[in-house]
LUMKE-549582 format. One record per residue (C-alpha): residue number from 0; x, y, z; chain; residue in one letter. Coordinates in nm, 2 decimals, always signed. Each point is the difference from the previous one (the first is absolute). Layout:
N
(rovo NUM (X Y Z) A a) ...
end
This chain:
455
(rovo 0 (-0.87 -0.31 -0.81) A x) (rovo 1 (-0.35 +0.11 -0.08) A x) (rovo 2 (-0.09 +0.29 -0.23) A x) (rovo 3 (-0.05 +0.25 +0.28) A x) (rovo 4 (+0.34 -0.08 +0.15) A x) (rovo 5 (+0.16 +0.03 -0.34) A x) (rovo 6 (-0.17 +0.34 -0.06) A x) (rovo 7 (+0.13 +0.13 +0.34) A x) (rovo 8 (+0.35 -0.12 -0.08) A x) (rovo 9 (-0.02 +0.17 -0.34) A x) (rovo 10 (-0.11 +0.31 +0.17) A x) (rovo 11 (+0.30 -0.02 +0.23) A x) (rovo 12 (+0.24 -0.03 -0.29) A x) (rovo 13 (-0.17 +0.30 -0.16) A x) (rovo 14 (+0.04 +0.20 +0.32) A x) (rovo 15 (+0.37 -0.08 +0.02) A x) (rovo 16 (+0.06 +0.10 -0.36) A x) (rovo 17 (-0.21 +0.32 +0.04) A x) (rovo 18 (+0.20 +0.11 +0.30) A x) (rovo 19 (+0.33 -0.10 -0.17) A x) (rovo 20 (+0.10 -0.21 +0.30) A x) (rovo 21 (+0.36 -0.12 +0.00) A x) (rovo 22 (+0.00 -0.19 +0.33) A x) (rovo 23 (-0.25 -0.19 +0.21) A x) (rovo 24 (-0.01 -0.07 +0.37) A x) (rovo 25 (-0.18 -0.34 +0.04) A x) (rovo 26 (-0.13 +0.00 +0.36) A x) (rovo 27 (-0.14 -0.25 +0.24) A x) (rovo 28 (-0.12 +0.11 +0.35) A x) (rovo 29 (+0.15 -0.24 +0.26) A x) (rovo 30 (-0.13 -0.08 +0.35) A x) (rovo 31 (+0.13 +0.33 +0.14) A x) (rovo 32 (-0.14 +0.20 -0.29) A x) (rovo 33 (+0.35 +0.06 -0.14) A x) (rovo 34 (+0.04 +0.00 -0.38) A x) (rovo 35 (+0.19 -0.30 -0.13) A x) (rovo 36 (+0.07 -0.08 -0.36) A x) (rovo 37 (+0.22 +0.08 -0.30) A x) (rovo 38 (+0.08 +0.30 -0.21) A x) (rovo 39 (+0.00 -0.07 -0.37) A x) (rovo 40 (+0.08 +0.19 -0.31) A x) (rovo 41 (-0.31 +0.06 -0.22) A x) (rovo 42 (+0.12 -0.25 -0.27) A x) (rovo 43 (+0.03 -0.28 +0.26) A x) (rovo 44 (-0.35 +0.05 +0.14) A x) (rovo 45 (-0.26 -0.23 -0.16) A x) (rovo 46 (-0.34 -0.01 +0.17) A x) (rovo 47 (-0.08 -0.35 -0.12) A x) (rovo 48 (+0.32 -0.15 +0.13) A x) (rovo 49 (+0.01 +0.19 +0.33) A x) (rovo 50 (+0.29 -0.08 +0.23) A x) (rovo 51 (+0.10 -0.23 +0.28) A x) (rovo 52 (+0.10 +0.05 +0.36) A x) (rovo 53 (+0.07 -0.24 +0.28) A x) (rovo 54 (-0.31 -0.08 +0.22) A x) (rovo 55 (+0.22 +0.08 +0.30) A x) (rovo 56 (-0.03 +0.38 -0.06) A x) (rovo 57 (-0.36 -0.02 +0.12) A x) (rovo 58 (+0.10 -0.18 +0.33) A x) (rovo 59 (+0.29 +0.21 +0.14) A x) (rovo 60 (+0.02 +0.18 +0.33) A x) (rovo 61 (+0.04 +0.37 +0.01) A x) (rovo 62 (+0.38 -0.06 +0.03) A x) (rovo 63 (+0.00 -0.22 -0.31) A x) (rovo 64 (+0.03 -0.34 +0.18) A x) (rovo 65 (-0.20 -0.31 -0.06) A x) (rovo 66 (-0.15 -0.22 +0.28) A x) (rovo 67 (+0.17 -0.33 +0.03) A x) (rovo 68 (-0.30 -0.19 +0.13) A x) (rovo 69 (-0.14 -0.32 -0.15) A x) (rovo 70 (-0.35 +0.16 -0.03) A x) (rovo 71 (+0.14 +0.29 -0.21) A x) (rovo 72 (+0.20 -0.23 -0.22) A x) (rovo 73 (-0.31 -0.21 -0.08) A x) (rovo 74 (-0.13 +0.31 -0.18) A x) (rovo 75 (+0.31 +0.18 -0.12) A x) (rovo 76 (+0.24 -0.28 -0.09) A x) (rovo 77 (+0.37 +0.02 +0.09) A x) (rovo 78 (+0.09 -0.05 -0.37) A x) (rovo 79 (-0.15 +0.34 -0.06) A x) (rovo 80 (-0.25 -0.05 -0.29) A x) (rovo 81 (-0.07 +0.28 -0.24) A x) (rovo 82 (-0.34 +0.16 -0.03) A x) (rovo 83 (-0.13 +0.15 -0.32) A x) (rovo 84 (-0.09 +0.37 -0.01) A x) (rovo 85 (-0.23 +0.18 -0.24) A x) (rovo 86 (-0.07 +0.37 +0.00) A x) (rovo 87 (-0.33 +0.15 +0.09) A x) (rovo 88 (-0.06 +0.25 -0.28) A x) (rovo 89 (-0.23 +0.21 +0.22) A x) (rovo 90 (+0.30 +0.09 +0.23) A x) (rovo 91 (+0.24 +0.15 -0.25) A x) (rovo 92 (+0.11 +0.35 +0.06) A x) (rovo 93 (+0.31 +0.21 -0.04) A x) (rovo 94 (+0.28 +0.02 +0.26) A x) (rovo 95 (-0.02 +0.38 +0.04) A x) (rovo 96 (+0.34 +0.04 +0.17) A x) (rovo 97 (+0.19 -0.20 -0.26) A x) (rovo 98 (+0.25 +0.18 -0.23) A x) (rovo 99 (-0.09 -0.21 -0.31) A x) (rovo 100 (-0.35 -0.08 -0.11) A x) (rovo 101 (-0.08 -0.29 +0.24) A x) (rovo 102 (-0.31 -0.19 +0.08) A x) (rovo 103 (-0.10 -0.21 +0.30) A x) (rovo 104 (-0.25 -0.28 -0.01) A x) (rovo 105 (-0.12 -0.23 +0.27) A x) (rovo 106 (+0.01 -0.38 -0.07) A x) (rovo 107 (-0.22 -0.28 +0.11) A x) (rovo 108 (+0.17 -0.33 +0.11) A x) (rovo 109 (-0.08 -0.34 -0.14) A x) (rovo 110 (+0.10 -0.36 +0.05) A x) (rovo 111 (+0.11 -0.21 -0.29) A x) (rovo 112 (-0.35 -0.14 -0.03) A x) (rovo 113 (-0.15 +0.35 -0.06) A x) (rovo 114 (-0.16 +0.05 +0.34) A x) (rovo 115 (+0.07 +0.31 +0.21) A x) (rovo 116 (+0.28 -0.04 +0.26) A x) (rovo 117 (-0.23 -0.02 +0.30) A x) (rovo 118 (+0.25 +0.16 +0.25) A x) (rovo 119 (+0.05 +0.31 -0.22) A x) (rovo 120 (-0.17 +0.30 +0.17) A x) (rovo 121 (-0.17 +0.11 -0.32) A x) (rovo 122 (-0.14 -0.35 -0.05) A x) (rovo 123 (-0.13 +0.00 +0.36) A x) (rovo 124 (-0.20 +0.32 -0.06) A x) (rovo 125 (-0.13 -0.14 -0.33) A x) (rovo 126 (-0.12 -0.31 +0.18) A x) (rovo 127 (-0.21 +0.20 +0.25) A x) (rovo 128 (-0.15 +0.22 -0.28) A x) (rovo 129 (-0.10 -0.32 -0.18) A x) (rovo 130 (-0.21 -0.10 +0.31) A x) (rovo 131 (-0.18 +0.34 -0.02) A x) (rovo 132 (-0.05 -0.04 -0.38) A x) (rovo 133 (-0.17 -0.34 +0.05) A x) (rovo 134 (-0.26 +0.17 +0.23) A x) (rovo 135 (-0.06 +0.28 -0.26) A x) (rovo 136 (+0.18 +0.25 +0.22) A x) (rovo 137 (+0.28 +0.25 -0.07) A x) (rovo 138 (+0.19 +0.15 +0.29) A x) (rovo 139 (+0.12 +0.36 -0.01) A x) (rovo 140 (+0.28 +0.14 +0.21) A x) (rovo 141 (+0.18 +0.33 +0.07) A x) (rovo 142 (+0.33 -0.02 +0.19) A x) (rovo 143 (+0.13 +0.28 +0.22) A x) (rovo 144 (+0.37 -0.03 +0.04) A x) (rovo 145 (+0.21 +0.17 +0.27) A x) (rovo 146 (+0.37 +0.04 -0.01) A x) (rovo 147 (+0.29 +0.20 +0.15) A x) (rovo 148 (+0.25 +0.22 -0.16) A x) (rovo 149 (+0.33 -0.03 +0.19) A x) (rovo 150 (+0.35 +0.14 -0.02) A x) (rovo 151 (+0.25 -0.22 -0.18) A x) (rovo 152 (+0.13 -0.26 +0.24) A x) (rovo 153 (+0.28 -0.24 -0.10) A x) (rovo 154 (+0.06 -0.13 +0.36) A x) (rovo 155 (-0.28 -0.23 +0.12) A x) (rovo 156 (+0.12 +0.04 +0.36) A x) (rovo 157 (-0.10 +0.37 +0.00) A x) (rovo 158 (-0.37 +0.11 +0.05) A x) (rovo 159 (-0.19 +0.13 -0.29) A x) (rovo 160 (-0.06 +0.38 -0.03) A x) (rovo 161 (-0.24 +0.22 -0.20) A x) (rovo 162 (+0.16 +0.15 -0.31) A x) (rovo 163 (+0.09 +0.37 -0.05) A x) (rovo 164 (-0.26 +0.19 -0.21) A x) (rovo 165 (+0.02 +0.32 -0.20) A x) (rovo 166 (+0.03 +0.21 +0.31) A x) (rovo 167 (+0.32 -0.17 +0.09) A x) (rovo 168 (-0.15 -0.15 +0.32) A x) (rovo 169 (-0.14 -0.35 +0.08) A x) (rovo 170 (-0.34 -0.04 +0.15) A x) (rovo 171 (+0.00 -0.03 +0.38) A x) (rovo 172 (-0.37 +0.00 +0.08) A x) (rovo 173 (-0.33 -0.15 -0.12) A x) (rovo 174 (-0.13 +0.17 -0.32) A x) (rovo 175 (-0.31 -0.20 -0.08) A x) (rovo 176 (-0.18 +0.13 -0.31) A x) (rovo 177 (+0.24 +0.29 -0.02) A x) (rovo 178 (+0.03 +0.14 -0.36) A x) (rovo 179 (+0.31 +0.19 +0.08) A x) (rovo 180 (+0.17 -0.32 +0.13) A x) (rovo 181 (-0.08 -0.18 -0.32) A x) (rovo 182 (+0.13 +0.30 -0.20) A x) (rovo 183 (+0.34 -0.04 +0.18) A x) (rovo 184 (+0.05 -0.29 -0.25) A x) (rovo 185 (-0.16 +0.15 -0.31) A x) (rovo 186 (+0.29 -0.09 -0.23) A x) (rovo 187 (-0.03 -0.37 +0.10) A x) (rovo 188 (-0.38 -0.01 -0.03) A x) (rovo 189 (+0.01 +0.18 -0.34) A x) (rovo 190 (+0.21 -0.29 -0.12) A x) (rovo 191 (-0.23 -0.25 +0.17) A x) (rovo 192 (-0.31 +0.14 -0.17) A x) (rovo 193 (+0.18 +0.00 -0.34) A x) (rovo 194 (+0.11 -0.36 +0.05) A x) (rovo 195 (-0.35 -0.11 +0.10) A x) (rovo 196 (-0.15 +0.18 -0.30) A x) (rovo 197 (+0.24 -0.16 -0.24) A x) (rovo 198 (-0.09 -0.34 +0.14) A x) (rovo 199 (-0.37 +0.08 +0.02) A x) (rovo 200 (-0.02 -0.10 +0.37) A x) (rovo 201 (-0.32 +0.20 +0.07) A x) (rovo 202 (+0.10 +0.13 +0.33) A x) (rovo 203 (-0.25 +0.23 +0.18) A x) (rovo 204 (+0.12 +0.21 +0.29) A x) (rovo 205 (+0.32 +0.07 +0.19) A x) (rovo 206 (-0.01 +0.10 +0.36) A x) (rovo 207 (+0.24 +0.04 +0.29) A x) (rovo 208 (-0.06 -0.26 +0.27) A x) (rovo 209 (+0.06 +0.03 +0.37) A x) (rovo 210 (+0.37 -0.10 +0.03) A x) (rovo 211 (+0.29 +0.23 -0.08) A x) (rovo 212 (+0.07 -0.06 -0.37) A x) (rovo 213 (-0.30 -0.24 -0.03) A x) (rovo 214 (-0.21 +0.03 -0.31) A x) (rovo 215 (-0.30 -0.18 -0.15) A x) (rovo 216 (-0.10 -0.06 -0.36) A x) (rovo 217 (-0.35 -0.11 -0.10) A x) (rovo 218 (-0.10 -0.20 -0.31) A x) (rovo 219 (-0.32 +0.02 -0.19) A x) (rovo 220 (-0.22 -0.31 +0.05) A x) (rovo 221 (+0.00 -0.27 -0.26) A x) (rovo 222 (+0.08 -0.37 -0.08) A x) (rovo 223 (+0.21 -0.16 +0.28) A x) (rovo 224 (+0.26 -0.15 -0.23) A x) (rovo 225 (+0.05 +0.33 -0.18) A x) (rovo 226 (+0.02 +0.18 +0.33) A x) (rovo 227 (+0.26 -0.25 +0.14) A x) (rovo 228 (+0.21 +0.06 -0.32) A x) (rovo 229 (-0.03 +0.38 +0.06) A x) (rovo 230 (+0.11 -0.02 +0.36) A x) (rovo 231 (+0.29 -0.22 -0.11) A x) (rovo 232 (+0.10 +0.25 -0.27) A x) (rovo 233 (-0.05 +0.30 +0.24) A x) (rovo 234 (+0.23 -0.14 +0.27) A x) (rovo 235 (+0.27 -0.05 -0.26) A x) (rovo 236 (-0.05 +0.35 -0.14) A x) (rovo 237 (+0.01 +0.17 +0.34) A x) (rovo 238 (+0.32 -0.17 +0.11) A x) (rovo 239 (+0.17 +0.10 -0.32) A x) (rovo 240 (-0.12 +0.36 +0.01) A x) (rovo 241 (+0.10 +0.04 +0.37) A x) (rovo 242 (+0.36 -0.12 -0.07) A x) (rovo 243 (+0.02 +0.25 -0.29) A x) (rovo 244 (-0.08 +0.27 +0.26) A x) (rovo 245 (+0.26 -0.12 +0.25) A x) (rovo 246 (-0.24 -0.16 +0.24) A x) (rovo 247 (-0.17 -0.34 +0.05) A x) (rovo 248 (-0.36 -0.11 +0.00) A x) (rovo 249 (-0.10 -0.29 +0.22) A x) (rovo 250 (-0.31 -0.21 +0.03) A x) (rovo 251 (+0.11 -0.16 +0.33) A x) (rovo 252 (-0.29 -0.04 +0.23) A x) (rovo 253 (+0.19 +0.17 +0.29) A x) (rovo 254 (+0.32 +0.17 -0.12) A x) (rovo 255 (+0.05 +0.27 +0.26) A x) (rovo 256 (-0.03 -0.05 +0.38) A x) (rovo 257 (-0.26 +0.23 +0.16) A x) (rovo 258 (-0.18 +0.07 -0.34) A x) (rovo 259 (-0.32 -0.16 -0.13) A x) (rovo 260 (+0.02 -0.31 -0.22) A x) (rovo 261 (-0.09 -0.02 -0.37) A x) (rovo 262 (-0.30 -0.18 -0.12) A x) (rovo 263 (-0.16 -0.10 -0.33) A x) (rovo 264 (-0.36 +0.06 +0.06) A x) (rovo 265 (-0.22 -0.19 -0.25) A x) (rovo 266 (-0.35 +0.12 -0.09) A x) (rovo 267 (-0.20 -0.28 -0.14) A x) (rovo 268 (-0.35 -0.06 -0.15) A x) (rovo 269 (-0.16 -0.25 -0.23) A x) (rovo 270 (-0.22 +0.05 -0.30) A x) (rovo 271 (-0.22 -0.23 -0.20) A x) (rovo 272 (+0.19 -0.09 -0.31) A x) (rovo 273 (-0.31 +0.01 -0.22) A x) (rovo 274 (-0.16 +0.33 +0.12) A x) (rovo 275 (+0.29 +0.18 +0.16) A x) (rovo 276 (-0.22 +0.06 +0.31) A x) (rovo 277 (+0.18 +0.01 +0.34) A x) (rovo 278 (-0.12 -0.31 +0.18) A x) (rovo 279 (+0.08 +0.16 +0.34) A x) (rovo 280 (-0.32 +0.20 -0.04) A x) (rovo 281 (-0.36 -0.10 -0.03) A x) (rovo 282 (-0.23 +0.15 -0.26) A x) (rovo 283 (-0.13 +0.24 +0.26) A x) (rovo 284 (+0.36 +0.12 +0.07) A x) (rovo 285 (+0.03 -0.17 +0.34) A x) (rovo 286 (+0.30 -0.23 +0.08) A x) (rovo 287 (-0.05 -0.36 -0.13) A x) (rovo 288 (+0.06 -0.33 +0.17) A x) (rovo 289 (+0.31 -0.04 -0.23) A x) (rovo 290 (+0.14 +0.32 +0.15) A x) (rovo 291 (-0.03 -0.12 +0.36) A x) (rovo 292 (+0.11 -0.35 -0.09) A x) (rovo 293 (+0.32 +0.14 -0.17) A x) (rovo 294 (+0.08 +0.18 +0.33) A x) (rovo 295 (-0.07 -0.33 +0.19) A x) (rovo 296 (+0.24 -0.19 -0.23) A x) (rovo 297 (+0.28 +0.26 +0.06) A x) (rovo 298 (-0.06 -0.02 +0.38) A x) (rovo 299 (+0.01 -0.38 +0.01) A x) (rovo 300 (+0.29 -0.07 -0.24) A x) (rovo 301 (+0.24 +0.30 +0.01) A x) (rovo 302 (+0.15 -0.10 +0.35) A x) (rovo 303 (+0.10 -0.34 -0.15) A x) (rovo 304 (+0.17 +0.14 -0.31) A x) (rovo 305 (+0.16 +0.32 +0.13) A x) (rovo 306 (+0.34 -0.13 -0.10) A x) (rovo 307 (-0.11 +0.07 -0.36) A x) (rovo 308 (-0.08 +0.37 +0.10) A x) (rovo 309 (+0.29 +0.05 +0.24) A x) (rovo 310 (+0.28 -0.21 -0.14) A x) (rovo 311 (+0.31 +0.10 +0.20) A x) (rovo 312 (+0.12 +0.04 +0.36) A x) (rovo 313 (-0.01 +0.37 -0.05) A x) (rovo 314 (-0.37 -0.01 -0.10) A x) (rovo 315 (-0.11 -0.07 +0.35) A x) (rovo 316 (+0.17 +0.31 +0.14) A x) (rovo 317 (-0.27 +0.19 -0.17) A x) (rovo 318 (-0.29 -0.20 +0.14) A x) (rovo 319 (+0.03 +0.11 +0.36) A x) (rovo 320 (-0.25 +0.15 +0.24) A x) (rovo 321 (+0.16 +0.34 +0.04) A x) (rovo 322 (+0.01 +0.09 -0.37) A x) (rovo 323 (-0.24 +0.11 -0.28) A x) (rovo 324 (-0.02 -0.35 -0.15) A x) (rovo 325 (-0.30 -0.22 +0.10) A x) (rovo 326 (+0.06 -0.30 +0.22) A x) (rovo 327 (-0.35 -0.14 -0.05) A x) (rovo 328 (-0.26 -0.10 -0.26) A x) (rovo 329 (-0.29 +0.20 +0.12) A x) (rovo 330 (-0.20 +0.19 -0.26) A x) (rovo 331 (-0.16 +0.34 +0.00) A x) (rovo 332 (-0.12 +0.29 -0.22) A x) (rovo 333 (+0.27 +0.26 -0.05) A x) (rovo 334 (+0.20 -0.13 +0.29) A x) (rovo 335 (+0.37 -0.01 -0.05) A x) (rovo 336 (+0.07 -0.18 +0.33) A x) (rovo 337 (-0.14 -0.33 -0.13) A x) (rovo 338 (+0.16 -0.25 -0.23) A x) (rovo 339 (-0.30 +0.01 -0.24) A x) (rovo 340 (-0.12 +0.35 -0.07) A x) (rovo 341 (-0.31 +0.08 -0.21) A x) (rovo 342 (+0.04 +0.33 -0.17) A x) (rovo 343 (-0.32 +0.21 -0.04) A x) (rovo 344 (-0.11 -0.06 -0.36) A x) (rovo 345 (-0.32 -0.02 -0.21) A x) (rovo 346 (-0.14 -0.34 -0.08) A x) (rovo 347 (+0.19 -0.03 -0.33) A x) (rovo 348 (+0.33 +0.05 +0.17) A x) (rovo 349 (-0.05 -0.19 +0.32) A x) (rovo 350 (+0.33 -0.16 +0.10) A x) (rovo 351 (+0.21 -0.14 +0.28) A x) (rovo 352 (+0.35 +0.12 +0.09) A x) (rovo 353 (+0.24 -0.25 +0.13) A x) (rovo 354 (+0.24 +0.20 +0.22) A x) (rovo 355 (+0.22 -0.28 +0.14) A x) (rovo 356 (+0.22 -0.07 -0.31) A x) (rovo 357 (+0.35 +0.13 +0.02) A x) (rovo 358 (+0.18 +0.20 -0.28) A x) (rovo 359 (+0.26 -0.27 +0.00) A x) (rovo 360 (-0.25 -0.27 -0.12) A x) (rovo 361 (+0.02 -0.14 -0.35) A x) (rovo 362 (-0.29 +0.17 -0.18) A x) (rovo 363 (-0.10 -0.31 -0.19) A x) (rovo 364 (+0.00 -0.22 +0.31) A x) (rovo 365 (-0.17 +0.27 +0.22) A x) (rovo 366 (-0.28 +0.06 -0.25) A x) (rovo 367 (-0.05 -0.37 -0.06) A x) (rovo 368 (-0.02 -0.06 +0.38) A x) (rovo 369 (-0.25 +0.27 +0.09) A x) (rovo 370 (-0.22 -0.09 -0.29) A x) (rovo 371 (+0.01 -0.37 +0.09) A x) (rovo 372 (-0.11 +0.08 +0.36) A x) (rovo 373 (-0.29 +0.21 -0.12) A x) (rovo 374 (-0.10 -0.26 -0.26) A x) (rovo 375 (-0.02 -0.27 +0.26) A x) (rovo 376 (-0.20 +0.23 +0.22) A x) (rovo 377 (-0.26 +0.04 -0.28) A x) (rovo 378 (-0.02 -0.36 -0.10) A x) (rovo 379 (-0.01 -0.12 +0.36) A x) (rovo 380 (-0.23 +0.28 +0.11) A x) (rovo 381 (+0.21 +0.09 +0.30) A x) (rovo 382 (-0.16 +0.27 +0.22) A x) (rovo 383 (+0.22 +0.27 +0.13) A x) (rovo 384 (+0.02 +0.14 +0.36) A x) (rovo 385 (-0.20 +0.31 +0.09) A x) (rovo 386 (+0.13 +0.33 -0.12) A x) (rovo 387 (+0.28 +0.17 +0.21) A x) (rovo 388 (-0.12 +0.35 +0.06) A x) (rovo 389 (+0.27 +0.14 +0.22) A x) (rovo 390 (+0.38 -0.03 +0.00) A x) (rovo 391 (+0.14 -0.35 -0.04) A x) (rovo 392 (+0.36 +0.08 +0.09) A x) (rovo 393 (-0.04 -0.14 +0.35) A x) (rovo 394 (-0.19 -0.31 -0.11) A x) (rovo 395 (+0.15 -0.35 +0.02) A x) (rovo 396 (+0.25 -0.12 -0.27) A x) (rovo 397 (-0.17 -0.19 -0.28) A x) (rovo 398 (+0.32 -0.04 -0.20) A x) (rovo 399 (+0.33 -0.19 +0.05) A x) (rovo 400 (+0.25 +0.21 +0.19) A x) (rovo 401 (+0.31 -0.15 -0.17) A x) (rovo 402 (+0.12 -0.18 -0.31) A x) (rovo 403 (+0.03 -0.32 +0.21) A x) (rovo 404 (-0.36 +0.03 +0.11) A x) (rovo 405 (-0.11 +0.06 -0.35) A x) (rovo 406 (+0.18 -0.31 -0.13) A x) (rovo 407 (-0.18 -0.21 +0.26) A x) (rovo 408 (-0.34 +0.16 -0.08) A x) (rovo 409 (+0.01 -0.09 -0.37) A x) (rovo 410 (+0.05 -0.37 +0.10) A x) (rovo 411 (-0.36 +0.01 +0.13) A x) (rovo 412 (-0.14 +0.13 -0.33) A x) (rovo 413 (-0.13 -0.22 -0.28) A x) (rovo 414 (-0.26 +0.20 -0.18) A x) (rovo 415 (+0.21 +0.30 -0.11) A x) (rovo 416 (+0.30 -0.22 -0.06) A x) (rovo 417 (-0.20 -0.21 -0.25) A x) (rovo 418 (-0.12 +0.31 -0.18) A x) (rovo 419 (+0.36 +0.13 -0.03) A x) (rovo 420 (+0.15 -0.34 -0.07) A x) (rovo 421 (+0.15 -0.24 +0.25) A x) (rovo 422 (+0.33 -0.02 -0.19) A x) (rovo 423 (+0.03 +0.38 +0.01) A x) (rovo 424 (-0.07 +0.01 +0.37) A x) (rovo 425 (+0.27 -0.27 +0.06) A x) (rovo 426 (+0.26 +0.19 -0.20) A x) (rovo 427 (-0.09 +0.33 +0.17) A x) (rovo 428 (+0.00 -0.13 +0.35) A x) (rovo 429 (+0.33 -0.19 -0.05) A x) (rovo 430 (+0.16 +0.32 -0.12) A x) (rovo 431 (-0.14 +0.20 +0.30) A x) (rovo 432 (+0.13 -0.26 +0.24) A x) (rovo 433 (+0.34 +0.02 -0.16) A x) (rovo 434 (-0.01 +0.38 +0.03) A x) (rovo 435 (-0.10 -0.02 +0.37) A x) (rovo 436 (+0.28 -0.25 +0.07) A x) (rovo 437 (+0.25 +0.23 -0.17) A x) (rovo 438 (-0.12 +0.31 +0.20) A x) (rovo 439 (+0.03 -0.18 +0.33) A x) (rovo 440 (+0.38 -0.04 -0.07) A x) (rovo 441 (+0.04 +0.38 +0.02) A x) (rovo 442 (+0.08 +0.18 +0.33) A x) (rovo 443 (-0.17 +0.34 +0.01) A x) (rovo 444 (+0.14 +0.33 +0.14) A x) (rovo 445 (-0.28 -0.02 +0.27) A x) (rovo 446 (+0.13 -0.33 +0.13) A x) (rovo 447 (+0.36 +0.13 +0.02) A x) (rovo 448 (-0.11 +0.32 +0.17) A x) (rovo 449 (-0.23 -0.14 +0.26) A x) (rovo 450 (+0.13 -0.35 +0.06) A x) (rovo 451 (+0.38 +0.02 -0.04) A x) (rovo 452 (+0.08 +0.12 +0.35) A x) (rovo 453 (-0.33 -0.04 +0.17) A x) (rovo 454 (-0.08 -0.37 +0.00) A x) 
end
């Protein structure tokens, strides 16, 4: 441990003492973005020693199963090795809903030899950021996260419904940007703002989106790893707050039939590490070659790695032609019908908005993937297509239309897979194949309704 690390760990100990913490939630984001880990009393938490967890917690399906394939077991052994976890002091914050003084801190995962566990989502994002750092670049991102508030539902057979607000009535129509519709849930959002302030999550604006009970929260731009941590913490906080107000919050990409899907739009730019100048702009304020090449990289590589942006069967119910989600990777200025929107901004704030990512995506994996695609565009000098000036909703599909198609598409990719790590891609795809196989065993109500007596 070098002196800088020791200082940061000393600072962590001081923070825990200053806040009189009695309990610590030691967290690791898994492939789904769920918090795994252990809860320790303060006296058992030692930053130098860290803790251990089985490697398998990073390679489970959303139902908690492990693939039984030989390819998977070459990476995550059947004997279930331990990995070593060390806290990242920059992520420590209070658990604002806890009764006793409780802290939460995100941990990084290491092998016994001291190297990062290469299939841990946080390690994957660090790997991509290291590529930027070698070029003297620093990416900046700002996620916009959509979600639905829904009435409590303990029966998965029953369709989801909007919750009842202060008026005593659920929403039944589209209320996009309605202030009054947001105010229906003021008690919930007051708690959310308090929770976010206590955790220093730096959220920006809250709006009502198109769907009934659909909201969006925007984050201030910053370092990608820090923003992924904030999204991770926010999802956890929102779910907790919603339950305390007798409702659920969901980040499913398409939770309600007939309503729009939920996305995680990612605004991204790149600055020169030495000067802080936005490399997407020339000195005269016009767009740079890096800017266009970043777009070109997204256009070329995103179709091959959409499984990392749309990770579940449900994800592709959002990416359909007759919806508000893009089905293409065209680009255009202030055009919300394209996959790659360029918001109007001055030269210092020139950025690209990736609109194809689902709200159900793991934030670490999604940010790593979109930044990897843009990076490859810049270093390979990939030229984009011409600007899309009209609506792109009726254009051809540029993206996989199903989880099965996405699994096949990533087999044709080498460049992004190498940036993210071949072993990570192997674990990830094995998990997704297992999830798809499990899903195919389920008979849906649609099949029973339309096929039972008609075929």
